[in-house]
N, C-alpha and C positions, 0 to 999 in steps of 0.2 A: 615844626612843620610850615607854620605860619610865615616864618623868615624866608624859608626857601620858596614857597609861594610868591613872596613878594620880589624876590630875585626873577622869578619867571615874570612877573609883571612888568619889570624894569626892562626886561628885553624888548618890550613893545614901545617904549617911551621914546617920543620922537621930540627933539629939541626944537623950540620956535624957529631958529635959523634954518633949519630942513624941510620946514612946511611948505614953502612956495616952490622949491625945486622938485619935492616928490609930488606936489599937486600937478605941476606941469607934465611930470613924467607918467602919472597914472592918467591924467586927461588925454596924453598922446596914445597911450596903450588902449584905453578905452575906446578912443576913435577908430584905431586901427582894428580892433576886434569888431566893431560895429560894421566897417567895411567889410572885413572878411565875411562876417556873418549875412551880409547883403548878398555877396557873391554866392555863398553857400545856398541861401534860401532860393535863389532863382534857380539853380541846379535842382534842389529838392522839389520845387514847384514843377520843373519841367518833367521830372521823374514822375511826379503825382499826376500830371496829365496823361503821361504814357500808360500809368496803371489804370487809370479811369477808363481810358480807351480800351484796354484790354479786358476789363471787366464789362464795358458796354458790347464789345464784341462777343465775348463769352455769353452773355445773357441773350444775345439776337441769335446766335448759332444754336443755343438750347431751344428757344422759341420756335425757330425755324425746323427743329428736329434734326439738325445737322450733327449733333453731339447728343450722347444718352445722360441721363440724370447722374449717373455714377461720376463721368469724366466733368460734368459741370461742378458737381459738389466738390471734386479734387482739386480743380483749379481754382474756383471761387474762394476757396479758403486761402490758399496760397497768395492770391491777389490782395485778399483783405488783410492778411498779415503783413504783407509787403506794403500796402497802403497805409497801414497803421504806423508802421515803423517810420515811414517817410513822414507823415503827419506830425510825430514826436519829434523828428529831426527839424522839421520846419518851426515847432513851437520853441525850441532850443535856440534857434538863430534869433528870435524876437526878443531882443533885450530891452528892458525898460529904460530909456535914456533920459526921461523927464526928471528934471531936478537932480541929475547926476552930478553937477558941480557942488550943488548943496550937501549931497551925500558924502562926497569926496571931503569935503570941509568938515563935516560933522565926524567922520572916521578920524581925520587928523586931528580934531579937539580931543576926542576920546583916547588917542594914542599919547598925545601930550601930557594928559591928566590921569592916566589908566592907574599908575601905582598910588596916586593920592585918593582917587576913587575907590580902590581896593582897602586902603587903609582906613577910610572914614565910612566904609560902608557896613551895614549890619548883616546878619546872617542871610536873610532873604535877597539883598541886593548883592551879595557876595555870589551867591548860587547864580544870579542873572549875569553878572559879570563873567563868571566861569562858563555859562553856557554860551554867551556871545563870543568869547574867545576860544572856547574848544567845544565846538558843537556836538563832538561825539563823545564828551566825557574827558576825564582825566584821572589818572591813578598814580599812586606813589610806589615807587620801587625802591624796597628798602636795600637791595644789593648793591645798587649804584647810587643810593642817597639822592635821588632826583624824581622828578615828575615825568611821566610818559603819557602821550596823549595819541590817539589813532588820526586826529585831524585838528588843524588849526584854521580859525576864520581866515579864508584866503585873502582878503582885502588887507586884514591886520597884519599878515605874515608878509604880504608884498611891501605895505608900509614899513614895516621893521626892517626888512631886507634893504630896501631903498635908503633908510636912515643909515644903516651900517655901512653901506657903501660909500655914503657921503663923509662918514668919519675917516674914511682912508684904508 
């Protein structure tokens, strides 16, 4: 099984000559995502302003006696849920771009030496590597004689795929 897992680790290995083009591609992609997120964030903030206005209007109408308590409760819950969803969407748009180039460089170094790290690691370090690469865990399927995982670290996967694309 150790040899099989080493094969899996080799899938993430990035040759040195691929590092620069992969870094350029990742940085371009991150910049595009950040731009897209800014546009989405503006839309969500406009939606949040509208929901806040609806909540304020609803509260005023209840205070002035224009609507009864039951109607107020029905709509305030709806608006609060809507507001919460919008706030979650705004939070998802906020990507921390501080030191992003350093983080990309670190991931590229990890990919370059991942098989070596695995080979040299003790038990605890191997568990840490496994959790970094496969955040939802990994299992061995005897029927197909290979590993299965529900999720692979998305940055490592992107780097691996870009590297394979450079191989031809």
